[in-house]
N, CA, C and O atoms as a CHARMM CRD file, in Angstrom:
* protein
*
  264
    1    1 ILE  N      0.85800  -1.17600   0.00000 PROA 1      0.00000
    2    1 ILE  CA     0.00000   0.00000   0.00000 PROA 1      0.00000
    3    1 ILE  C      0.89800   1.23200   0.00000 PROA 1      0.00000
    4    1 ILE  O      1.82400   1.35500   0.80100 PROA 1      0.00000
    5    2 LEU  N      0.59500   2.12700  -0.91600 PROA 2      0.00000
    6    2 LEU  CA     1.36900   3.36000  -0.99600 PROA 2      0.00000
    7    2 LEU  C      0.90900   4.36200   0.04200 PROA 2      0.00000
    8    2 LEU  O     -0.28000   4.47100   0.34100 PROA 2      0.00000
    9    3 GLY  N      1.87700   5.09700   0.59000 PROA 3      0.00000
   10    3 GLY  CA     1.55600   6.18400   1.49500 PROA 3      0.00000
   11    3 GLY  C      1.17300   7.42300   0.70300 PROA 3      0.00000
   12    3 GLY  O      1.27800   7.44500  -0.52300 PROA 3      0.00000
   13    4 ALA  N      0.73700   8.43600   1.40200 PROA 4      0.00000
   14    4 ALA  CA     0.28600   9.66700   0.75700 PROA 4      0.00000
   15    4 ALA  C      1.38500  10.31400  -0.08300 PROA 4      0.00000
   16    4 ALA  O      1.12100  10.80900  -1.17900 PROA 4      0.00000
   17    5 LYS  N      2.60900  10.31200   0.42700 PROA 5      0.00000
   18    5 LYS  CA     3.71100  10.94100  -0.29300 PROA 5      0.00000
   19    5 LYS  C      3.99500  10.22400  -1.61100 PROA 5      0.00000
   20    5 LYS  O      4.22400  10.87000  -2.63400 PROA 5      0.00000
   21    6 GLU  N      3.97900   8.90900  -1.58800 PROA 6      0.00000
   22    6 GLU  CA     4.22700   8.12800  -2.79300 PROA 6      0.00000
   23    6 GLU  C      3.08600   8.29800  -3.80100 PROA 6      0.00000
   24    6 GLU  O      3.32200   8.39600  -5.00500 PROA 6      0.00000
   25    7 LYS  N      1.84900   8.33200  -3.29900 PROA 7      0.00000
   26    7 LYS  CA     0.70700   8.54300  -4.19400 PROA 7      0.00000
   27    7 LYS  C      0.78600   9.91100  -4.85100 PROA 7      0.00000
   28    7 LYS  O      0.51800  10.04300  -6.04500 PROA 7      0.00000
   29    8 MET  N      1.15000  10.92200  -4.08900 PROA 8      0.00000
   30    8 MET  CA     1.24800  12.26600  -4.65800 PROA 8      0.00000
   31    8 MET  C      2.34000  12.33200  -5.71300 PROA 8      0.00000
   32    8 MET  O      2.16600  13.00600  -6.72800 PROA 8      0.00000
   33    9 ALA  N      3.45300  11.65500  -5.50100 PROA 9      0.00000
   34    9 ALA  CA     4.51800  11.63300  -6.50100 PROA 9      0.00000
   35    9 ALA  C      4.02700  10.97400  -7.77800 PROA 9      0.00000
   36    9 ALA  O      4.34100  11.43700  -8.87400 PROA 9      0.00000
   37   10 THR  N      3.25800   9.89600  -7.65000 PROA 10     0.00000
   38   10 THR  CA     2.69500   9.21100  -8.81400 PROA 10     0.00000
   39   10 THR  C      1.69600  10.11300  -9.52700 PROA 10     0.00000
   40   10 THR  O      1.70600  10.20700 -10.75400 PROA 10     0.00000
   41   11 LEU  N      0.84100  10.77100  -8.76700 PROA 11     0.00000
   42   11 LEU  CA    -0.14100  11.68900  -9.35100 PROA 11     0.00000
   43   11 LEU  C      0.54400  12.86300 -10.04000 PROA 11     0.00000
   44   11 LEU  O      0.11400  13.29600 -11.10900 PROA 11     0.00000
   45   12 TYR  N      1.60800  13.37700  -9.43000 PROA 12     0.00000
   46   12 TYR  CA     2.32800  14.50400 -10.01600 PROA 12     0.00000
   47   12 TYR  C      2.88800  14.13900 -11.38300 PROA 12     0.00000
   48   12 TYR  O      2.79800  14.92700 -12.32400 PROA 12     0.00000
   49   13 GLU  N      3.46200  12.95600 -11.49500 PROA 13     0.00000
   50   13 GLU  CA     4.00800  12.52200 -12.78200 PROA 13     0.00000
   51   13 GLU  C      2.90700  12.45900 -13.84600 PROA 13     0.00000
   52   13 GLU  O      3.09900  12.92000 -14.97100 PROA 13     0.00000
   53   14 ALA  N      1.76300  11.89200 -13.48500 PROA 14     0.00000
   54   14 ALA  CA     0.65100  11.79600 -14.43100 PROA 14     0.00000
   55   14 ALA  C      0.12500  13.18400 -14.79200 PROA 14     0.00000
   56   14 ALA  O     -0.15900  13.45000 -15.96000 PROA 14     0.00000
   57   15 MET  N     -0.00600  14.06800 -13.80900 PROA 15     0.00000
   58   15 MET  CA    -0.49200  15.42500 -14.07900 PROA 15     0.00000
   59   15 MET  C      0.48300  16.18300 -14.97000 PROA 15     0.00000
   60   15 MET  O      0.06300  16.93700 -15.84800 PROA 15     0.00000
   61   16 ASN  N      1.77400  15.99000 -14.75300 PROA 16     0.00000
   62   16 ASN  CA     2.77900  16.65700 -15.56400 PROA 16     0.00000
   63   16 ASN  C      2.66500  16.23600 -17.02400 PROA 16     0.00000
   64   16 ASN  O      2.73700  17.07600 -17.92000 PROA 16     0.00000
   65   17 ILE  N      2.49000  14.95000 -17.26400 PROA 17     0.00000
   66   17 ILE  CA     2.33900  14.46200 -18.63500 PROA 17     0.00000
   67   17 ILE  C      1.02600  14.96800 -19.23000 PROA 17     0.00000
   68   17 ILE  O      0.98200  15.36400 -20.39500 PROA 17     0.00000
   69   18 LEU  N     -0.02900  14.95600 -18.44400 PROA 18     0.00000
   70   18 LEU  CA    -1.34000  15.40700 -18.91300 PROA 18     0.00000
   71   18 LEU  C     -1.29700  16.87600 -19.31600 PROA 18     0.00000
   72   18 LEU  O     -1.90400  17.26000 -20.31600 PROA 18     0.00000
   73   19 GLU  N     -0.59700  17.68900 -18.56100 PROA 19     0.00000
   74   19 GLU  CA    -0.56800  19.12100 -18.81500 PROA 19     0.00000
   75   19 GLU  C      0.55100  19.55800 -19.76400 PROA 19     0.00000
   76   19 GLU  O      0.70500  20.75200 -20.02100 PROA 19     0.00000
   77   20 SER  N      1.32300  18.61900 -20.28100 PROA 20     0.00000
   78   20 SER  CA     2.44700  18.96600 -21.15100 PROA 20     0.00000
   79   20 SER  C      2.03800  19.20600 -22.59500 PROA 20     0.00000
   80   20 SER  O      2.88800  19.51700 -23.42900 PROA 20     0.00000
   81   21 GLY  N      0.77500  19.07100 -22.90400 PROA 21     0.00000
   82   21 GLY  CA     0.28800  19.29200 -24.25800 PROA 21     0.00000
   83   21 GLY  C     -0.70100  18.21000 -24.65900 PROA 21     0.00000
   84   21 GLY  O     -0.70700  17.11100 -24.10400 PROA 21     0.00000
   85   22 LYS  N     -1.53000  18.53900 -25.62700 PROA 22     0.00000
   86   22 LYS  CA    -2.56300  17.62000 -26.12900 PROA 22     0.00000
   87   22 LYS  C     -3.47300  17.12300 -24.99700 PROA 22     0.00000
   88   22 LYS  O     -3.76400  15.93200 -24.89000 PROA 22     0.00000
   89   23 PHE  N     -3.91100  18.06500 -24.16000 PROA 23     0.00000
   90   23 PHE  CA    -4.71400  17.75700 -22.98500 PROA 23     0.00000
   91   23 PHE  C     -5.98900  16.98700 -23.34200 PROA 23     0.00000
   92   23 PHE  O     -6.27700  15.94700 -22.74800 PROA 23     0.00000
   93   24 VAL  N     -6.74300  17.49600 -24.30400 PROA 24     0.00000
   94   24 VAL  CA    -8.02000  16.86800 -24.66800 PROA 24     0.00000
   95   24 VAL  C     -7.79100  15.46600 -25.21700 PROA 24     0.00000
   96   24 VAL  O     -8.52500  14.53800 -24.87400 PROA 24     0.00000
   97   25 GLN  N     -6.78100  15.30400 -26.06300 PROA 25     0.00000
   98   25 GLN  CA    -6.48300  13.98900 -26.61700 PROA 25     0.00000
   99   25 GLN  C     -6.13500  12.99800 -25.51500 PROA 25     0.00000
  100   25 GLN  O     -6.54300  11.83800 -25.56700 PROA 25     0.00000
  101   26 LYS  N     -5.38200  13.45400 -24.51800 PROA 26     0.00000
  102   26 LYS  CA    -4.99300  12.57400 -23.41800 PROA 26     0.00000
  103   26 LYS  C     -6.18800  12.23400 -22.53300 PROA 26     0.00000
  104   26 LYS  O     -6.29200  11.11300 -22.03500 PROA 26     0.00000
  105   27 LEU  N     -7.08700  13.19000 -22.33500 PROA 27     0.00000
  106   27 LEU  CA    -8.30100  12.87900 -21.57100 PROA 27     0.00000
  107   27 LEU  C     -9.11300  11.80000 -22.27300 PROA 27     0.00000
  108   27 LEU  O     -9.59700  10.86300 -21.63900 PROA 27     0.00000
  109   28 LYS  N     -9.25700  11.93800 -23.58400 PROA 28     0.00000
  110   28 LYS  CA   -10.00600  10.93900 -24.34500 PROA 28     0.00000
  111   28 LYS  C     -9.30900   9.58200 -24.29200 PROA 28     0.00000
  112   28 LYS  O     -9.96800   8.55200 -24.15100 PROA 28     0.00000
  113   29 TYR  N     -7.99100   9.57400 -24.40500 PROA 29     0.00000
  114   29 TYR  CA    -7.25600   8.31900 -24.32500 PROA 29     0.00000
  115   29 TYR  C     -7.36300   7.71800 -22.92800 PROA 29     0.00000
  116   29 TYR  O     -7.42000   6.49700 -22.78200 PROA 29     0.00000
  117   30 GLY  N     -7.39100   8.56200 -21.90200 PROA 30     0.00000
  118   30 GLY  CA    -7.58300   8.09000 -20.53800 PROA 30     0.00000
  119   30 GLY  C     -8.92000   7.38400 -20.37100 PROA 30     0.00000
  120   30 GLY  O     -9.01000   6.37900 -19.66700 PROA 30     0.00000
  121   31 CYS  N     -9.95300   7.90500 -21.01400 PROA 31     0.00000
  122   31 CYS  CA   -11.25800   7.23100 -20.99100 PROA 31     0.00000
  123   31 CYS  C    -11.14500   5.85100 -21.62900 PROA 31     0.00000
  124   31 CYS  O    -11.69900   4.87200 -21.12900 PROA 31     0.00000
  125   32 GLU  N    -10.41600   5.79300 -22.74500 PROA 32     0.00000
  126   32 GLU  CA   -10.20800   4.51100 -23.42800 PROA 32     0.00000
  127   32 GLU  C     -9.46300   3.52100 -22.52900 PROA 32     0.00000
  128   32 GLU  O     -9.79800   2.33700 -22.49700 PROA 32     0.00000
  129   33 LEU  N     -8.46600   4.00100 -21.81100 PROA 33     0.00000
  130   33 LEU  CA    -7.70500   3.13200 -20.90600 PROA 33     0.00000
  131   33 LEU  C     -8.58900   2.54700 -19.80600 PROA 33     0.00000
  132   33 LEU  O     -8.30900   1.47100 -19.27900 PROA 33     0.00000
  133   34 GLN  N     -9.64700   3.26100 -19.46900 PROA 34     0.00000
  134   34 GLN  CA   -10.56700   2.79800 -18.43300 PROA 34     0.00000
  135   34 GLN  C    -11.72800   1.99300 -19.00400 PROA 34     0.00000
  136   34 GLN  O    -12.65200   1.62400 -18.27800 PROA 34     0.00000
  137   35 GLY  N    -11.67800   1.72000 -20.30800 PROA 35     0.00000
  138   35 GLY  CA   -12.69900   0.87600 -20.90600 PROA 35     0.00000
  139   35 GLY  C    -13.85700   1.61000 -21.53900 PROA 35     0.00000
  140   35 GLY  O    -14.85600   0.98600 -21.89600 PROA 35     0.00000
  141   36 THR  N    -13.75000   2.92100 -21.68900 PROA 36     0.00000
  142   36 THR  CA   -14.80900   3.70700 -22.31200 PROA 36     0.00000
  143   36 THR  C    -14.24000   4.46100 -23.50400 PROA 36     0.00000
  144   36 THR  O    -13.84000   5.61700 -23.36600 PROA 36     0.00000
  145   37 PRO  N    -14.19600   3.82500 -24.68000 PROA 37     0.00000
  146   37 PRO  CA   -13.67800   4.53600 -25.84600 PROA 37     0.00000
  147   37 PRO  C    -14.62300   5.66400 -26.25700 PROA 37     0.00000
  148   37 PRO  O    -15.83100   5.46600 -26.38200 PROA 37     0.00000
  149   38 VAL  N    -14.05600   6.83900 -26.46300 PROA 38     0.00000
  150   38 VAL  CA   -14.86700   7.99800 -26.83300 PROA 38     0.00000
  151   38 VAL  C    -14.48500   8.56800 -28.19700 PROA 38     0.00000
  152   38 VAL  O    -15.01100   9.60400 -28.60400 PROA 38     0.00000
  153   39 GLY  N    -13.58600   7.90900 -28.89800 PROA 39     0.00000
  154   39 GLY  CA   -13.21300   8.33000 -30.24600 PROA 39     0.00000
  155   39 GLY  C    -12.09700   9.35400 -30.26700 PROA 39     0.00000
  156   39 GLY  O    -11.62900   9.82000 -29.22800 PROA 39     0.00000
  157   40 GLU  N    -11.68800   9.68800 -31.46700 PROA 40     0.00000
  158   40 GLU  CA   -10.60300  10.64600 -31.68300 PROA 40     0.00000
  159   40 GLU  C    -11.14400  12.06500 -31.63300 PROA 40     0.00000
  160   40 GLU  O    -12.34500  12.29000 -31.78400 PROA 40     0.00000
  161   41 CYS  N    -10.25100  13.01600 -31.42000 PROA 41     0.00000
  162   41 CYS  CA   -10.61900  14.42500 -31.44800 PROA 41     0.00000
  163   41 CYS  C    -10.86100  14.86700 -32.89000 PROA 41     0.00000
  164   41 CYS  O    -10.24700  14.35800 -33.82700 PROA 41     0.00000
  165   42 ARG  N    -11.75700  15.81200 -33.03800 PROA 42     0.00000
  166   42 ARG  CA   -12.00500  16.37900 -34.36300 PROA 42     0.00000
  167   42 ARG  C    -10.95700  17.44000 -34.66800 PROA 42     0.00000
  168   42 ARG  O    -10.27000  17.92900 -33.77100 PROA 42     0.00000
  169   43 ALA  N    -10.84600  17.79000 -35.95500 PROA 43     0.00000
  170   43 ALA  CA    -9.93300  18.84000 -36.39200 PROA 43     0.00000
  171   43 ALA  C    -10.29700  20.13700 -35.67600 PROA 43     0.00000
  172   43 ALA  O    -11.47700  20.40000 -35.44800 PROA 43     0.00000
  173   44 PRO  N     -9.33800  20.92300 -35.33000 PROA 44     0.00000
  174   44 PRO  CA    -7.93700  20.88400 -35.73100 PROA 44     0.00000
  175   44 PRO  C     -7.04500  20.07800 -34.79500 PROA 44     0.00000
  176   44 PRO  O     -5.83200  20.02700 -34.99800 PROA 44     0.00000
  177   45 LEU  N     -7.62500  19.44600 -33.77100 PROA 45     0.00000
  178   45 LEU  CA    -6.80300  18.66200 -32.85200 PROA 45     0.00000
  179   45 LEU  C     -6.43500  17.33400 -33.49200 PROA 45     0.00000
  180   45 LEU  O     -7.30200  16.62900 -34.00900 PROA 45     0.00000
  181   46 GLY  N     -5.18900  17.00100 -33.46100 PROA 46     0.00000
  182   46 GLY  CA    -4.72900  15.74400 -34.04400 PROA 46     0.00000
  183   46 GLY  C     -4.64800  14.64800 -32.99700 PROA 46     0.00000
  184   46 GLY  O     -4.73100  14.92000 -31.79900 PROA 46     0.00000
  185   47 PRO  N     -4.48800  13.41500 -33.44100 PROA 47     0.00000
  186   47 PRO  CA    -4.40100  12.28600 -32.50400 PROA 47     0.00000
  187   47 PRO  C     -3.05600  12.24700 -31.79300 PROA 47     0.00000
  188   47 PRO  O     -2.10300  12.91200 -32.20000 PROA 47     0.00000
  189   48 LEU  N     -2.99300  11.46200 -30.73300 PROA 48     0.00000
  190   48 LEU  CA    -1.72200  11.21800 -30.05200 PROA 48     0.00000
  191   48 LEU  C     -0.87700  10.27500 -30.89300 PROA 48     0.00000
  192   48 LEU  O     -1.40400   9.41400 -31.59700 PROA 48     0.00000
  193   49 THR  N      0.42600  10.44200 -30.81500 PROA 49     0.00000
  194   49 THR  CA     1.32400   9.49900 -31.47300 PROA 49     0.00000
  195   49 THR  C      1.40700   8.23700 -30.61400 PROA 49     0.00000
  196   49 THR  O      0.97500   8.24300 -29.46100 PROA 49     0.00000
  197   50 ASP  N      1.94600   7.18400 -31.15700 PROA 50     0.00000
  198   50 ASP  CA     2.13000   5.95900 -30.38300 PROA 50     0.00000
  199   50 ASP  C      3.02400   6.20700 -29.17100 PROA 50     0.00000
  200   50 ASP  O      2.79100   5.64700 -28.10000 PROA 50     0.00000
  201   51 GLU  N      4.04800   7.04500 -29.33800 PROA 51     0.00000
  202   51 GLU  CA     4.95500   7.35800 -28.23700 PROA 51     0.00000
  203   51 GLU  C      4.23400   8.13900 -27.14000 PROA 51     0.00000
  204   51 GLU  O      4.44500   7.87800 -25.95600 PROA 51     0.00000
  205   52 GLU  N      3.38300   9.09800 -27.52400 PROA 52     0.00000
  206   52 GLU  CA     2.62800   9.87000 -26.54100 PROA 52     0.00000
  207   52 GLU  C      1.64400   8.97400 -25.78800 PROA 52     0.00000
  208   52 GLU  O      1.46800   9.11700 -24.57800 PROA 52     0.00000
  209   53 LYS  N      1.00700   8.05700 -26.50300 PROA 53     0.00000
  210   53 LYS  CA     0.09100   7.12200 -25.85300 PROA 53     0.00000
  211   53 LYS  C      0.83400   6.23700 -24.86000 PROA 53     0.00000
  212   53 LYS  O      0.35600   6.00800 -23.74900 PROA 53     0.00000
  213   54 ALA  N      1.99000   5.74600 -25.25500 PROA 54     0.00000
  214   54 ALA  CA     2.76800   4.86000 -24.38200 PROA 54     0.00000
  215   54 ALA  C      3.20800   5.59200 -23.11100 PROA 54     0.00000
  216   54 ALA  O      3.12200   5.03300 -22.01800 PROA 54     0.00000
  217   55 ALA  N      3.67500   6.82900 -23.24400 PROA 55     0.00000
  218   55 ALA  CA     4.11900   7.60300 -22.08600 PROA 55     0.00000
  219   55 ALA  C      2.94800   7.88300 -21.14800 PROA 55     0.00000
  220   55 ALA  O      3.08600   7.76900 -19.93000 PROA 55     0.00000
  221   56 PHE  N      1.81200   8.24600 -21.70600 PROA 56     0.00000
  222   56 PHE  CA     0.63700   8.53200 -20.87900 PROA 56     0.00000
  223   56 PHE  C      0.13700   7.26200 -20.20300 PROA 56     0.00000
  224   56 PHE  O     -0.23000   7.28400 -19.02800 PROA 56     0.00000
  225   57 ARG  N      0.12100   6.16100 -20.93900 PROA 57     0.00000
  226   57 ARG  CA    -0.31600   4.88100 -20.37100 PROA 57     0.00000
  227   57 ARG  C      0.58400   4.47200 -19.20700 PROA 57     0.00000
  228   57 ARG  O      0.08800   4.03700 -18.16800 PROA 57     0.00000
  229   58 ARG  N      1.90400   4.60800 -19.37000 PROA 58     0.00000
  230   58 ARG  CA     2.84700   4.27100 -18.28300 PROA 58     0.00000
  231   58 ARG  C      2.58100   5.10600 -17.03600 PROA 58     0.00000
  232   58 ARG  O      2.63900   4.59500 -15.91800 PROA 58     0.00000
  233   59 ALA  N      2.28900   6.38900 -17.22800 PROA 59     0.00000
  234   59 ALA  CA     2.04000   7.26100 -16.09200 PROA 59     0.00000
  235   59 ALA  C      0.71300   6.94100 -15.42400 PROA 59     0.00000
  236   59 ALA  O      0.58100   7.11000 -14.21200 PROA 59     0.00000
  237   60 MET  N     -0.26800   6.48400 -16.18400 PROA 60     0.00000
  238   60 MET  CA    -1.60200   6.23800 -15.64600 PROA 60     0.00000
  239   60 MET  C     -1.78700   4.84300 -15.06700 PROA 60     0.00000
  240   60 MET  O     -2.66400   4.64700 -14.22600 PROA 60     0.00000
  241   61 GLU  N     -0.99400   3.87200 -15.48800 PROA 61     0.00000
  242   61 GLU  CA    -1.19300   2.47600 -15.04800 PROA 61     0.00000
  243   61 GLU  C     -1.24900   2.32900 -13.52400 PROA 61     0.00000
  244   61 GLU  O     -2.14600   1.64900 -13.02700 PROA 61     0.00000
  245   62 PRO  N     -0.33300   2.93500 -12.76500 PROA 62     0.00000
  246   62 PRO  CA    -0.42800   2.75700 -11.31000 PROA 62     0.00000
  247   62 PRO  C     -1.69400   3.38400 -10.72600 PROA 62     0.00000
  248   62 PRO  O     -2.24600   2.87700  -9.75000 PROA 62     0.00000
  249   63 ILE  N     -2.14300   4.46500 -11.31200 PROA 63     0.00000
  250   63 ILE  CA    -3.31800   5.18700 -10.80500 PROA 63     0.00000
  251   63 ILE  C     -4.59400   4.41100 -11.11300 PROA 63     0.00000
  252   63 ILE  O     -5.51100   4.37000 -10.29300 PROA 63     0.00000
  253   64 LEU  N     -4.65200   3.80500 -12.27900 PROA 64     0.00000
  254   64 LEU  CA    -5.85800   3.06400 -12.68000 PROA 64     0.00000
  255   64 LEU  C     -6.11700   1.88000 -11.75400 PROA 64     0.00000
  256   64 LEU  O     -7.24900   1.40800 -11.65200 PROA 64     0.00000
  257   65 GLY  N     -5.08900   1.40400 -11.08700 PROA 65     0.00000
  258   65 GLY  CA    -5.25900   0.26800 -10.17400 PROA 65     0.00000
  259   65 GLY  C     -5.70500   0.65400  -8.77200 PROA 65     0.00000
  260   65 GLY  O     -5.96400  -0.22400  -7.94900 PROA 65     0.00000
  261   66 TRP  N     -5.80300   1.96800  -8.47500 PROA 66     0.00000
  262   66 TRP  CA    -6.18800   2.40100  -7.13400 PROA 66     0.00000
  263   66 TRP  C     -7.63800   2.18200  -6.87800 PROA 66     0.00000
  264   66 TRP  O     -8.12700   2.49400  -5.79200 PROA 66     0.00000
């Protein structure tokens, strides 16, 4: 079980990635990671790259298990 300090460090990493750009795309991908696909963003917003998805998924995996 993680303590508050460890949880906050994990949350900070995820928030940092979320706020580093493509916020809406990452929110939509986060929904998909939780089992609720909501589709891609419409123009002019482009999709996440495979690398961006992988980085966001890595940051979110510990949180999704809470």
